[in-house]
OpenMM code with the backbone's topology and positions (N, CA, C; nanometers):
from openmm import Vec3, app, unit

residues = "MET ILE SER PHE ASN TYR GLN GLU ALA ASP LEU VAL LEU ASP GLU ASP LYS HIS LEU LEU TRP LEU LYS ARG ALA VAL LEU GLU GLU GLY GLN ILE ILE ASN GLU ILE ALA TYR ILE LEU THR THR ASP GLU GLU VAL LEU ALA LEU ASN LYS LYS PHE LEU ARG HIS ASP TYR TYR THR ASP ILE LEU THR PHE ASP ARG SER GLU ASN GLN ARG LEU SER GLY ASP ILE PHE ILE SER GLN GLU ARG VAL GLU GLU ASN ALA ALA THR HIS GLU VAL GLU LYS GLY GLU GLU LEU ARG ARG VAL MET ILE HIS GLY LEU LEU HIS MET MET GLY TYR LYS ASP ASP SER GLU GLU ASP ARG ARG ILE MET ARG GLU ARG GLU ASP TYR TYR LEU LYS MET PHE HIS VAL GLU GLN".split()
positions = [
    Vec3(-9.9679, -4.3174, 25.1210),
    Vec3(-10.0043, -4.2416, 25.0047),
    Vec3(-9.9510, -4.3119, 24.8801),
    Vec3(-10.0325, -4.3182, 24.7786),
    Vec3(-9.9923, -4.3710, 24.6486),
    Vec3(-10.0005, -4.2568, 24.5490),
    Vec3(-9.8939, -4.2396, 24.4713),
    Vec3(-9.8952, -4.1360, 24.3680),
    Vec3(-9.8684, -4.1985, 24.2317),
    Vec3(-9.9145, -4.1306, 24.1284),
    Vec3(-9.8944, -4.1729, 23.9900),
    Vec3(-9.8221, -4.0608, 23.9170),
    Vec3(-9.7118, -4.0955, 23.8542),
    Vec3(-9.6316, -3.9984, 23.7807),
    Vec3(-9.6166, -4.0466, 23.6369),
    Vec3(-9.6358, -3.9568, 23.5439),
    Vec3(-9.6307, -3.9910, 23.4019),
    Vec3(-9.5120, -3.9187, 23.3388),
    Vec3(-9.4113, -3.9961, 23.2992),
    Vec3(-9.2936, -3.9389, 23.2343),
    Vec3(-9.2914, -3.9877, 23.0896),
    Vec3(-9.3281, -3.9012, 22.9989),
    Vec3(-9.3313, -3.9357, 22.8566),
    Vec3(-9.4187, -4.0581, 22.8306),
    Vec3(-9.5257, -4.0728, 22.9050),
    Vec3(-9.6142, -4.1884, 22.8908),
    Vec3(-9.7512, -4.1430, 22.8424),
    Vec3(-9.8077, -4.2205, 22.7511),
    Vec3(-9.9410, -4.1910, 22.6986),
    Vec3(-10.0504, -4.2585, 22.7804),
    Vec3(-10.0148, -4.3669, 22.8476),
    Vec3(-10.1131, -4.4385, 22.9286),
    Vec3(-10.1458, -4.3548, 23.0516),
    Vec3(-10.2713, -4.3224, 23.0672),
    Vec3(-10.3149, -4.2434, 23.1825),
    Vec3(-10.4259, -4.3208, 23.2525),
    Vec3(-10.4195, -4.3243, 23.3835),
    Vec3(-10.5116, -4.4035, 23.4646),
    Vec3(-10.6309, -4.3227, 23.5132),
    Vec3(-10.7383, -4.3934, 23.5420),
    Vec3(-10.8446, -4.3380, 23.6257),
    Vec3(-10.7903, -4.3555, 23.7675),
    Vec3(-10.7247, -4.2537, 23.8172),
    Vec3(-10.6482, -4.2660, 23.9410),
    Vec3(-10.7342, -4.3034, 24.0605),
    Vec3(-10.8529, -4.2487, 24.0723),
    Vec3(-10.9382, -4.2806, 24.1872),
    Vec3(-10.9709, -4.4292, 24.1927),
    Vec3(-11.0096, -4.4878, 24.0805),
    Vec3(-11.0422, -4.6311, 24.0773),
    Vec3(-10.9202, -4.7162, 24.1104),
    Vec3(-10.8059, -4.6782, 24.0541),
    Vec3(-10.6852, -4.7565, 24.0784),
    Vec3(-10.6368, -4.7420, 24.2225),
    Vec3(-10.6506, -4.6235, 24.2796),
    Vec3(-10.6130, -4.6047, 24.4199),
    Vec3(-10.6959, -4.6939, 24.5118),
    Vec3(-10.8268, -4.6941, 24.4925),
    Vec3(-10.9133, -4.7787, 24.5755),
    Vec3(-10.8754, -4.9253, 24.5632),
    Vec3(-10.8509, -4.9690, 24.4423),
    Vec3(-10.8152, -5.1086, 24.4161),
    Vec3(-10.6830, -5.1458, 24.4839),
    Vec3(-10.5811, -5.0633, 24.4664),
    Vec3(-10.4509, -5.0920, 24.5257),
    Vec3(-10.4573, -5.0892, 24.6781),
    Vec3(-10.5301, -4.9923, 24.7332),
    Vec3(-10.5445, -4.9854, 24.8791),
    Vec3(-10.6150, -5.1090, 24.9334),
    Vec3(-10.7151, -5.1555, 24.8625),
    Vec3(-10.7874, -5.2748, 24.9076),
    Vec3(-10.6962, -5.3972, 24.9060),
    Vec3(-10.6126, -5.4092, 24.8044),
    Vec3(-10.5185, -5.5212, 24.7965),
    Vec3(-10.4222, -5.5191, 24.9150),
    Vec3(-10.3699, -5.4022, 24.9466),
    Vec3(-10.2766, -5.3893, 25.0590),
    Vec3(-10.3467, -5.4236, 25.1899),
    Vec3(-10.4670, -5.3737, 25.2083),
    Vec3(-10.5440, -5.4026, 25.3290),
    Vec3(-10.5693, -5.5528, 25.3424),
    Vec3(-10.6059, -5.6157, 25.2320),
    Vec3(-10.6333, -5.7590, 25.2357),
    Vec3(-10.5088, -5.8400, 25.2708),
    Vec3(-10.3917, -5.7900, 25.2338),
    Vec3(-10.2657, -5.8584, 25.2665),
    Vec3(-10.2168, -5.8232, 25.4072),
    Vec3(-10.2921, -5.7387, 25.4787),
    Vec3(-10.2575, -5.7060, 25.6166),
    Vec3(-10.1392, -5.6119, 25.6307),
    Vec3(-10.1196, -5.5276, 25.5301),
    Vec3(-10.0075, -5.4352, 25.5348),
    Vec3(-10.0583, -5.2911, 25.5277),
    Vec3(-9.9665, -5.1976, 25.5390),
    Vec3(-10.0009, -5.0557, 25.5460),
    Vec3(-9.9213, -4.9794, 25.4401),
    Vec3(-9.9869, -4.8866, 25.3735),
    Vec3(-9.9185, -4.8029, 25.2748),
    Vec3(-9.8548, -4.6847, 25.3462),
    Vec3(-9.7267, -4.6688, 25.3252),
    Vec3(-9.6581, -4.5488, 25.3717),
    Vec3(-9.6484, -4.4522, 25.2536),
    Vec3(-9.5616, -4.4829, 25.1575),
    Vec3(-9.5480, -4.3964, 25.0398),
    Vec3(-9.5027, -4.4794, 24.9207),
    Vec3(-9.5897, -4.4913, 24.8228),
    Vec3(-9.5605, -4.5674, 24.7014),
    Vec3(-9.5800, -4.4750, 24.5818),
    Vec3(-9.4807, -4.4732, 24.4942),
    Vec3(-9.4903, -4.3942, 24.3709),
    Vec3(-9.4857, -4.4886, 24.2518),
    Vec3(-9.5872, -4.4801, 24.1680),
    Vec3(-9.5874, -4.5487, 24.0391),
    Vec3(-9.5394, -4.4477, 23.9362),
    Vec3(-9.4354, -4.4844, 23.8624),
    Vec3(-9.3811, -4.3968, 23.7592),
    Vec3(-9.3966, -4.4673, 23.6250),
    Vec3(-9.4851, -4.4155, 23.5405),
    Vec3(-9.5038, -4.4694, 23.4062),
    Vec3(-9.4098, -4.3941, 23.3142),
    Vec3(-9.3194, -4.4685, 23.2511),
    Vec3(-9.2122, -4.4044, 23.1769),
    Vec3(-9.1789, -4.4843, 23.0513),
    Vec3(-9.0610, -4.4614, 22.9977),
    Vec3(-9.0202, -4.5215, 22.8708),
    Vec3(-8.9321, -4.6441, 22.8918),
    Vec3(-8.9213, -4.7223, 22.7843),
    Vec3(-8.8285, -4.8356, 22.7830),
    Vec3(-8.6874, -4.7917, 22.8200),
    Vec3(-8.6446, -4.6811, 22.7607),
    Vec3(-8.5063, -4.6372, 22.7807),
    Vec3(-8.4799, -4.5976, 22.9259),
    Vec3(-8.5764, -4.5357, 22.9903),
    Vec3(-8.5606, -4.4986, 23.1315),
    Vec3(-8.5523, -4.6233, 23.2193),
    Vec3(-8.6403, -4.7195, 23.1955),
    Vec3(-8.6390, -4.8429, 23.2750),
    Vec3(-8.5102, -4.9211, 23.2479),
    Vec3(-8.4661, -4.9256, 23.1220),
    Vec3(-8.3401, -4.9926, 23.0886),
    Vec3(-8.2233, -4.9268, 23.1612),
    Vec3(-8.2172, -4.7950, 23.1612),
    Vec3(-8.1084, -4.7241, 23.2294),
    Vec3(-8.1071, -4.7565, 23.3789),
    Vec3(-8.2237, -4.7602, 23.4412),
    Vec3(-8.2322, -4.7955, 23.5836),
    Vec3(-8.1925, -4.9410, 23.6061),
    Vec3(-8.2341, -5.0288, 23.5169),
    Vec3(-8.2012, -5.1706, 23.5277),
    Vec3(-8.0494, -5.1905, 23.5207),
    Vec3(-7.9845, -5.1182, 23.4305),
    Vec3(-7.8385, -5.1267, 23.4183),
    Vec3(-7.7698, -5.0688, 23.5418),
    Vec3(-7.8145, -4.9503, 23.5821),
    Vec3(-7.7475, -4.8788, 23.6910),
    Vec3(-7.7596, -4.9500, 23.8251),
    Vec3(-7.8804, -4.9939, 23.8591),
    Vec3(-7.9027, -5.0464, 23.9934),
    Vec3(-7.8978, -5.1985, 24.0033),
    Vec3(-7.9326, -5.2682, 23.8965),
    Vec3(-7.9341, -5.4147, 23.9022),
    Vec3(-7.8278, -5.4783, 23.8140),
    Vec3(-7.7591, -5.3957, 23.7363),
    Vec3(-7.6565, -5.4429, 23.6437),
    Vec3(-7.7112, -5.5445, 23.5428),
    Vec3(-7.8363, -5.5228, 23.5017),
    Vec3(-7.9016, -5.6054, 23.4002),
    Vec3(-7.9128, -5.5219, 23.2733),
    Vec3(-7.8603, -5.5738, 23.1641),
    Vec3(-7.8622, -5.5002, 23.0377),
    Vec3(-7.9728, -5.5541, 22.9473),
    Vec3(-8.0971, -5.5387, 22.9940),
    Vec3(-8.2105, -5.5799, 22.9115),
    Vec3(-8.3345, -5.5009, 22.9529),
    Vec3(-8.4285, -5.4957, 22.8577),
    Vec3(-8.5553, -5.4276, 22.8825),
    Vec3(-8.6425, -5.5122, 22.9744),
    Vec3(-8.7226, -5.4461, 23.0533),
    Vec3(-8.8178, -5.5145, 23.1401),
    Vec3(-8.9413, -5.4259, 23.1542),
    Vec3(-9.0523, -5.4873, 23.1895),
    Vec3(-9.1759, -5.4095, 23.2011),
    Vec3(-9.1842, -5.3312, 23.3308),
    Vec3(-9.1160, -5.3790, 23.4344),
    Vec3(-9.1302, -5.3166, 23.5658),
    Vec3(-9.0031, -5.3324, 23.6481),
    Vec3(-8.9732, -5.2298, 23.7248),
    Vec3(-8.8690, -5.2354, 23.8271),
    Vec3(-8.9298, -5.1828, 23.9560),
    Vec3(-8.9145, -5.2594, 24.0623),
    Vec3(-8.9666, -5.2199, 24.1927),
    Vec3(-8.8498, -5.1922, 24.2860),
    Vec3(-8.8426, -5.0717, 24.3353),
    Vec3(-8.7413, -5.0342, 24.4336),
    Vec3(-8.8126, -5.0247, 24.5682),
    Vec3(-8.7924, -5.1276, 24.6472),
    Vec3(-8.8666, -5.1464, 24.7715),
    Vec3(-8.7891, -5.0891, 24.8896),
    Vec3(-8.8521, -4.9981, 24.9612),
    Vec3(-8.7944, -4.9412, 25.0832),
    Vec3(-8.8850, -4.9687, 25.2033),
    Vec3(-8.9646, -5.0734, 25.1927),
    Vec3(-9.0624, -5.1050, 25.2975),
    Vec3(-8.9934, -5.1540, 25.4239),
    Vec3(-9.0560, -5.1221, 25.5365),
    Vec3(-9.0091, -5.1696, 25.6663),
    Vec3(-9.1293, -5.2013, 25.7533),
    Vec3(-9.1228, -5.3125, 25.8241),
    Vec3(-9.2262, -5.3500, 25.9206),
    Vec3(-9.3672, -5.3451, 25.8616),
    Vec3(-9.3831, -5.4016, 25.7444),
    Vec3(-9.5122, -5.4087, 25.6755),
    Vec3(-9.5711, -5.2712, 25.6440),
    Vec3(-9.4862, -5.1687, 25.6430),
    Vec3(-9.5263, -5.0342, 25.5982),
    Vec3(-9.4628, -5.0155, 25.4608),
    Vec3(-9.5454, -5.0204, 25.3585),
    Vec3(-9.4976, -5.0241, 25.2213),
    Vec3(-9.4504, -4.8879, 25.1727),
    Vec3(-9.3271, -4.8865, 25.1235),
    Vec3(-9.2683, -4.7660, 25.0657),
    Vec3(-9.1799, -4.8070, 24.9492),
    Vec3(-9.1819, -4.7257, 24.8455),
    Vec3(-9.0933, -4.7526, 24.7336),
    Vec3(-9.1418, -4.6901, 24.6054),
    Vec3(-9.0628, -4.7146, 24.5009),
    Vec3(-9.0924, -4.6640, 24.3677),
    Vec3(-9.1093, -4.7818, 24.2731),
    Vec3(-9.2120, -4.7739, 24.1896),
    Vec3(-9.2400, -4.8782, 24.0916),
    Vec3(-9.2367, -4.8122, 23.9541),
    Vec3(-9.1325, -4.8440, 23.8771),
    Vec3(-9.1164, -4.7893, 23.7425),
    Vec3(-9.1752, -4.8874, 23.6423),
    Vec3(-9.2598, -4.8375, 23.5532),
    Vec3(-9.3281, -4.9210, 23.4546),
    Vec3(-9.2988, -4.8670, 23.3155),
    Vec3(-9.2557, -4.9565, 23.2264),
    Vec3(-9.2296, -4.9198, 23.0880),
    Vec3(-9.3580, -4.9280, 23.0066),
    Vec3(-9.3997, -4.8138, 22.9535),
    Vec3(-9.5204, -4.8118, 22.8707),
    Vec3(-9.5040, -4.9027, 22.7484),
    Vec3(-9.3871, -4.8995, 22.6848),
    Vec3(-9.3666, -4.9818, 22.5650),
    Vec3(-9.3778, -5.1305, 22.5956),
    Vec3(-9.3210, -5.1732, 22.7088),
    Vec3(-9.3284, -5.3164, 22.7446),
    Vec3(-9.4728, -5.3547, 22.7740),
    Vec3(-9.5468, -5.2678, 22.8424),
    Vec3(-9.6877, -5.2961, 22.8720),
    Vec3(-9.7648, -5.3131, 22.7414),
    Vec3(-9.7424, -5.2229, 22.6470),
    Vec3(-9.8129, -5.2312, 22.5187),
    Vec3(-9.7751, -5.3579, 22.4429),
    Vec3(-9.6457, -5.3918, 22.4436),
    Vec3(-9.6004, -5.5130, 22.3746),
    Vec3(-9.6573, -5.6382, 22.4411),
    Vec3(-9.6530, -5.6427, 22.5738),
    Vec3(-9.7085, -5.7578, 22.6468),
    Vec3(-9.8578, -5.7725, 22.6193),
    Vec3(-9.9287, -5.6614, 22.6161),
    Vec3(-10.0733, -5.6654, 22.5902),
    Vec3(-10.1006, -5.7255, 22.4528),
    Vec3(-10.0241, -5.6842, 22.3533),
    Vec3(-10.0422, -5.7383, 22.2182),
    Vec3(-10.0073, -5.8871, 22.2146),
    Vec3(-9.8984, -5.9250, 22.2790),
    Vec3(-9.8552, -6.0652, 22.2815),
    Vec3(-9.9589, -6.1540, 22.3480),
    Vec3(-10.0154, -6.1080, 22.4594),
    Vec3(-10.1111, -6.1888, 22.5364),
    Vec3(-10.2565, -6.1616, 22.4981),
    Vec3(-10.2735, -6.0736, 22.3986),
    Vec3(-10.4063, -6.0409, 22.3462),
    Vec3(-10.5029, -5.9941, 22.4557),
    Vec3(-10.4533, -5.8985, 22.5346),
    Vec3(-10.5357, -5.8348, 22.6374),
    Vec3(-10.5304, -5.6838, 22.6155),
    Vec3(-10.6246, -5.6133, 22.6746),
    Vec3(-10.6244, -5.4673, 22.6645),
    Vec3(-10.5038, -5.4095, 22.7388),
    Vec3(-10.4560, -5.2954, 22.6897),
    Vec3(-10.3407, -5.2309, 22.7537),
    Vec3(-10.3679, -5.2005, 22.9008),
    Vec3(-10.4890, -5.1549, 22.9305),
    Vec3(-10.5226, -5.1233, 23.0693),
    Vec3(-10.5144, -5.2445, 23.1599),
    Vec3(-10.5565, -5.3592, 23.1091),
    Vec3(-10.5511, -5.4828, 23.1883),
    Vec3(-10.4066, -5.5244, 23.2134),
    Vec3(-10.3230, -5.5150, 23.1111),
    Vec3(-10.1817, -5.5494, 23.1282),
    Vec3(-10.1137, -5.4508, 23.2226),
    Vec3(-10.1492, -5.3243, 23.2120),
    Vec3(-10.0930, -5.2249, 23.3034),
    Vec3(-10.1302, -5.2590, 23.4474),
    Vec3(-10.2549, -5.2969, 23.4711),
    Vec3(-10.2955, -5.3352, 23.6072),
    Vec3(-10.2190, -5.4586, 23.6544),
    Vec3(-10.1956, -5.5556, 23.5650),
    Vec3(-10.1202, -5.6747, 23.6046),
    Vec3(-9.9797, -5.6346, 23.6500),
    Vec3(-9.9165, -5.5479, 23.5753),
    Vec3(-9.7815, -5.5046, 23.6104),
    Vec3(-9.7841, -5.4241, 23.7406),
    Vec3(-9.8847, -5.3392, 23.7563),
    Vec3(-9.8956, -5.2594, 23.8791),
    Vec3(-9.9098, -5.3482, 24.0023),
    Vec3(-9.9971, -5.4478, 23.9948),
    Vec3(-10.0182, -5.5339, 24.1118),
    Vec3(-9.8966, -5.6231, 24.1334),
    Vec3(-9.8280, -5.6601, 24.0252),
    Vec3(-9.7066, -5.7408, 24.0360),
    Vec3(-9.6017, -5.6669, 24.1202),
    Vec3(-9.5794, -5.5404, 24.0891),
    Vec3(-9.4829, -5.4624, 24.1665),
    Vec3(-9.5236, -5.4477, 24.3117),
    Vec3(-9.6515, -5.4256, 24.3346),
    Vec3(-9.7020, -5.4125, 24.4712),
    Vec3(-9.6876, -5.5443, 24.5476),
    Vec3(-9.7148, -5.6559, 24.4807),
    Vec3(-9.6979, -5.7866, 24.5448),
    Vec3(-9.5524, -5.8100, 24.5838),
    Vec3(-9.4577, -5.7664, 24.5001),
    Vec3(-9.3160, -5.7759, 24.5381),
    Vec3(-9.2911, -5.6983, 24.6669),
    Vec3(-9.3461, -5.5780, 24.6773),
    Vec3(-9.3278, -5.4989, 24.7994),
    Vec3(-9.3856, -5.5694, 24.9213),
    Vec3(-9.4900, -5.6492, 24.8983),
    Vec3(-9.5560, -5.7179, 25.0098),
    Vec3(-9.4928, -5.8538, 25.0385),
    Vec3(-9.3793, -5.8821, 24.9736),
    Vec3(-9.3034, -6.0014, 25.0076),
    Vec3(-9.3146, -6.1181, 24.9120),
    Vec3(-9.3947, -6.1061, 24.8098),
    Vec3(-9.4063, -6.2152, 24.7126),
    Vec3(-9.2847, -6.2150, 24.6211),
    Vec3(-9.2402, -6.3349, 24.5849),
    Vec3(-9.1228, -6.3526, 24.4988),
    Vec3(-9.1650, -6.4193, 24.3686),
    Vec3(-9.0748, -6.4161, 24.2710),
    Vec3(-9.0988, -6.4886, 24.1466),
    Vec3(-8.9700, -6.5533, 24.0954),
    Vec3(-8.8899, -6.6033, 24.1902),
    Vec3(-8.7606, -6.6626, 24.1569),
    Vec3(-8.7700, -6.8081, 24.1125),
    Vec3(-8.8708, -6.8796, 24.1572),
    Vec3(-8.8851, -7.0217, 24.1234),
    Vec3(-9.0193, -7.0444, 24.0545),
    Vec3(-9.0368, -7.1630, 23.9982),
    Vec3(-9.1653, -7.1971, 23.9350),
    Vec3(-9.2800, -7.1838, 24.0348),
    Vec3(-9.2593, -7.2349, 24.1552),
    Vec3(-9.3639, -7.2291, 24.2576),
    Vec3(-9.3942, -7.0843, 24.2962),
    Vec3(-9.2889, -7.0044, 24.3134),
    Vec3(-9.3087, -6.8620, 24.3445),
    Vec3(-9.3855, -6.7922, 24.2332),
    Vec3(-9.3512, -6.8223, 24.1078),
    Vec3(-9.4201, -6.7600, 23.9938),
    Vec3(-9.5663, -6.8027, 23.9886),
    Vec3(-9.5938, -6.9275, 24.0216),
    Vec3(-9.7322, -6.9766, 24.0234),
    Vec3(-9.8132, -6.9000, 24.1283),
    Vec3(-9.7570, -6.8865, 24.2471),
    Vec3(-9.8252, -6.8140, 24.3551),
    Vec3(-9.8439, -6.6673, 24.3172),
    Vec3(-9.7399, -6.6060, 24.2612),
    Vec3(-9.7488, -6.4656, 24.2185),
    Vec3(-9.8603, -6.4497, 24.1156),
    Vec3(-9.8665, -6.5381, 24.0178),
    Vec3(-9.9686, -6.5285, 23.9130),
    Vec3(-10.1086, -6.5460, 23.9722),
    Vec3(-10.1236, -6.6376, 24.0677),
    Vec3(-10.2539, -6.6552, 24.1333),
    Vec3(-10.2981, -6.5269, 24.2036),
    Vec3(-10.2051, -6.4628, 24.2732),
    Vec3(-10.2393, -6.3383, 24.3435),
    Vec3(-10.2708, -6.2263, 24.2441),
    Vec3(-10.1930, -6.2189, 24.1362),
    Vec3(-10.2222, -6.1195, 24.0321),
    Vec3(-10.3637, -6.1391, 23.9782),
    Vec3(-10.3954, -6.2635, 23.9428),
    Vec3(-10.5283, -6.2935, 23.8874),
    Vec3(-10.6385, -6.2580, 23.9871),
    Vec3(-10.6156, -6.2918, 24.1131),
    Vec3(-10.7136, -6.2628, 24.2173),
    Vec3(-10.7416, -6.1125, 24.2255),
    Vec3(-10.6347, -6.0321, 24.2302),
    Vec3(-10.6533, -5.8880, 24.2442),
    Vec3(-10.7036, -5.8230, 24.1155),
    Vec3(-10.6704, -5.8795, 24.0001),
    Vec3(-10.7274, -5.8283, 23.8749),
    Vec3(-10.8782, -5.8499, 23.8730),
    Vec3(-10.9220, -5.9659, 23.9182),
    Vec3(-11.0665, -5.9912, 23.9266),
    Vec3(-11.1311, -5.8939, 24.0248),
    Vec3(-11.0628, -5.8662, 24.1351),
    Vec3(-11.1148, -5.7728, 24.2347),
    Vec3(-11.1352, -5.6348, 24.1722),
    Vec3(-11.0443, -5.5912, 24.0872),
    Vec3(-11.0584, -5.4604, 24.0225),
    Vec3(-11.1896, -5.4546, 23.9450),
    Vec3(-11.2193, -5.5606, 23.8715),
    Vec3(-11.3389, -5.5604, 23.7874),
    Vec3(-11.4671, -5.5741, 23.8688),
    Vec3(-11.4614, -5.6442, 23.9794),
    Vec3(-11.5791, -5.6594, 24.0653),
    Vec3(-11.6129, -5.5268, 24.1319),
    Vec3(-11.5097, -5.4534, 24.1742),
    Vec3(-11.5314, -5.3273, 24.2460),
    Vec3(-11.5840, -5.2170, 24.1558),
    Vec3(-11.5603, -5.2262, 24.0276),
    Vec3(-11.5951, -5.1153, 23.9377),
    Vec3(-11.7398, -5.1173, 23.9018),
] * unit.nanometer
topology = app.Topology()
chain = topology.addChain("A")
for resn in residues:
    res = topology.addResidue(resn, chain)
    for name in ("N", "CA", "C"):
        topology.addAtom(name, app.Element.getBySymbol(name[0]), res)
């Protein structure tokens, strides 16, 4: 099950379209969804979580708390609405497109993709681009 929770967030999804897209990505990666919660929230909430759990004192667009086991995906993905909006403006893309990039990025982390090295980041970006294109083809 995938759920969407909006905490002080103005960005609201077409949940049915996004659910189909995310489920297809997981299926294509050969994994199974157990329970994933996307929480769209504020910079301050994501910063507080980043400090508390990762001991990082900086803003970030996404935090993924992965509880997956045996390719059964479970966890919480916190997304900062402000960071998504800022990233969209910086990269000159629509907010919805940037939100989808961040959403798939968190899901890819749950599925085992890393972004610690240049090579890992290249692979992560390729997968993000692939699944973003898939969203537009399916619609």
